C-alpha positions, 0 to 999 in steps of 0.5 A: 532523551536523544532522537535515537533513543526516542526512535527506538522507544517508538519502535518498541511500543509499536512492536508490543501490540499495545497501539493500533496501526493508525496510531503507530503511523501517527507516532512515526509521522510526528517523529519524522516531522519533528526530528532528523531521522538517525537511521533513515536508510536502515528503517526504509530497508527494514520496513520493506522486509517487514511488510512482506513478512507480515503479509505472509504471516497474515496468510496463515489466518485466511482460508485459501478458498476465500483468497481464491474467490476474492482474487478471481473476482478482483482480477478484472476490477484491478485490470480496469482500475489500473488502466483507468488510473494510468490514463487519467493520471498521465492526462492530469500530469500533462494538464498540470505541467508536472514533469513527465517522469514524475507524472508517470511514477505518481500515476503508476503508484496510484494505479498499482501499489504505491511505493513498490510500483514507483520503485519498480518503474523508476529504473525502467524510465531512468527516473532521477532521485528528485523524481523518485522523491517527489512521487514517493513523497506524494504517495506516502502523504496520501497513504497516511491520510487514507489510513485515517480517512477510509475507515471513517467514511466506511462507517459513515456509509455503513459499508459491509466489511466486504465492500470496505475491503474491496474499496480499500484495495482498489483505492489506497496506494500502498499495501501497508495502508490497505492492510492497516485500514482493513484490519481496523474495519474487521477480519473479513475486510482484511481478507478481501482487502489484502487479497485483492491488493496483492492481485493488484500488486501483481500488475507491477510485472506486466506494466514494467515489462511493457514500459521496458519494451516500449522504451527499449530498456534492458532493466526489468523488475523482480517477481514479487515472490512474497505473494506466492508465499502468502498463498502458500500460507493460506493453503497451510492454514486451510488444509494442514490443521496439524499446526492449527494452534500456531496459525492464529499466533502467526496471523497476530504476529503479522498484524504486529509486524504491520504496525511496526512497518507503518511506524517506520514508514511514518518516520520516513516522512520529513519536512524536507520530503513535503517541501520537495514534493511541490504543489503540482505533483501533490495536486496531481496525486490528490485529484487522481486519488480522489477520482479513483476513490470516489468512482470506485466507492460509488460503483461498490456502494450501488452494487455495480462492483462486488465479489 
């Protein structure tokens, strides 16, 4: 079987719903590290669209009042954690002598929402392809680790679903991995994690506009409209019961779409990506992530952060 056929076999298996999101990611990683990706750019575009569409579909399985409550409670936590992560991340980058633009991108990706934040910030700071590759590679590698590591830690510490959802939203980079980890943990964890993560993602807009102002750049960012669609889906699922039987199916379709998304993301991580990242940027990303994840977990575990 050639590499193209193997890629499509993995894609079809991920879309059947027979495997979980972590297994789909693992399968994608094995493929990406073993073969040259025949559809690298197409898979990247498809994963970006599927992620947004899947999040909107998941909204049909959530109650709007729960989404609003979680979002309102999480707004302050996300603001504080983003400011903290950016400050500590840039400090670590300076100490480790990571190139400034790559350091800023890694810090923004960790602080806000992984690859989406990096893609939004890069044009504003005039980051080159190498700096983009280094920062995206760092974040994607750590995302893959988080999807397997976080649920294991959550079970070991007997975190409630609400606690785990909050922790995942504050400490995991990309929305896809937040949804994948929390979906494995439970429905309440999925609701809390997705909602607060989307609130966190909204900070892309003020952060990018602030950077554009400080650097006198004319390049801005697009508003993440899929977050509004997610809220509208939750509104429909709560107050328009006429389509009630359809909502669980749409929510299930969203979970399947997420599984496919993670498979596609996994196939995009290659040996060349890992080699290009280098030791210092990866070390910056690991240390920053460890600080953010550990501190937020301690605060949540002892009830100092809650919703």
